[in-house]
C-alpha positions as CSV (number, residue, x, y, z in Angstrom):
1,M,110.5,110.3,80.8
2,K,106.7,110.8,80.5
3,R,106.2,108.4,83.5
4,A,108.5,110.5,85.8
5,V,106.8,113.7,84.9
6,I,103.4,112.3,85.7
7,A,104.5,110.9,89.0
8,M,106.0,114.3,90.0
9,V,102.9,116.2,89.4
10,L,100.5,114.0,91.3
11,I,98.7,115.8,94.2
12,A,96.8,113.7,96.8
13,V,94.1,115.4,98.8
14,L,91.5,114.2,101.3
15,V,87.8,114.5,101.1
16,G,85.7,113.6,104.2
17,V,82.3,112.6,102.9
18,A,79.2,110.6,103.9
19,F,78.3,110.2,107.5
20,G,81.3,112.2,108.7
21,A,83.6,109.4,107.6
22,S,87.2,110.6,107.3
23,F,89.8,108.7,105.3
24,D,93.3,110.1,104.6
25,L,95.5,109.3,101.6
26,K,99.2,109.1,102.0
27,N,102.3,108.0,100.1
28,V,100.3,108.2,96.8
29,S,102.2,107.6,93.6
30,M,101.4,106.3,90.1
31,K,103.0,104.3,87.4
32,E,102.1,104.5,83.7
33,K,101.6,101.0,82.2
34,G,101.0,101.5,78.5
35,Q,97.4,102.8,78.2
36,W,96.8,102.2,81.9
37,T,97.8,104.1,85.0
38,E,98.3,102.4,88.4
39,I,97.7,104.5,91.4
40,L,99.2,103.2,94.6
41,G,99.2,104.4,98.1
42,Q,97.8,104.1,101.6
43,V,94.5,105.1,103.1
44,V,94.1,105.7,106.9
45,N,90.8,105.0,108.6
46,N,90.2,108.1,110.7
47,S,86.4,107.6,110.8
48,G,86.4,106.4,114.4
49,K,84.6,103.3,113.2
50,D,85.5,99.7,112.5
51,Y,84.3,98.3,109.1
52,K,83.9,94.6,108.3
53,V,83.5,95.5,104.7
54,I,84.1,99.0,103.2
55,Y,84.2,100.5,99.7
56,L,86.0,103.8,99.1
57,R,85.9,105.7,95.8
58,L,89.2,107.0,94.4
59,N,88.4,110.0,92.3
60,V,90.9,111.6,89.9
61,Y,90.4,115.2,89.0
62,D,92.2,117.8,86.9
63,K,94.7,119.9,88.8
64,Y,92.0,122.5,89.8
65,G,89.7,119.8,91.1
66,N,86.9,121.0,88.8
67,K,86.7,118.1,86.3
68,L,86.3,114.5,87.3
69,L,88.6,112.5,85.0
70,A,88.2,108.9,86.4
71,S,86.8,107.1,89.4
72,E,87.3,103.5,90.8
73,L,86.1,101.7,93.9
74,V,88.6,100.1,96.3
75,G,87.4,97.6,98.8
76,F,88.7,96.4,102.1
77,Q,87.7,93.8,104.6
78,N,88.2,94.3,108.4
79,F,89.3,97.9,108.1
80,M,89.6,99.0,111.8
81,K,89.6,102.6,113.1
82,G,93.1,104.1,113.1
83,Q,94.4,101.4,110.7
84,T,96.4,102.1,107.5
85,R,95.9,99.9,104.5
86,T,97.7,99.8,101.2
87,F,95.9,100.0,97.8
88,S,96.8,99.6,94.2
89,E,94.2,100.5,91.5
90,L,94.4,100.4,87.8
91,F,92.8,103.2,85.7
92,H,92.3,102.7,82.0
93,E,93.6,106.3,81.5
94,T,96.8,108.2,81.3
95,W,97.2,111.9,82.3
96,K,99.7,114.3,80.9
97,E,98.9,117.1,83.3
98,T,98.8,117.6,87.1
99,I,96.0,115.6,88.7
100,K,94.4,115.5,92.1
101,V,93.3,112.2,93.8
102,E,90.6,112.2,96.4
103,V,89.1,109.4,98.5
104,E,85.5,109.3,99.6
105,F,83.4,106.9,101.5
106,S,81.1,104.9,99.2
107,S,79.6,102.2,101.5
108,G,80.4,100.0,104.4
109,S,79.2,98.1,107.4
């Protein structure tokens, strides 16, 4: 039951960050796996730029977006503008309350 409650309260939001890069999250969900939480979803490259290698940071915040709870890097190769890619990232955390997930540009070329 706890897993279903957590999945229902997940809120995904977008943050456009460095260099005007814009990446959108969609179809975000999560699965509790013991003491781990797997966050799955898709990210859309709306930056207008092709990347041979790119790292995006997935940040998990409290429901108000005030407190950073966890953060992980997700990497992609050959992430072209307009393309949608699927991700799956494990966090060594579980959350009992509503959370927000944001994506931000970390580095890329």
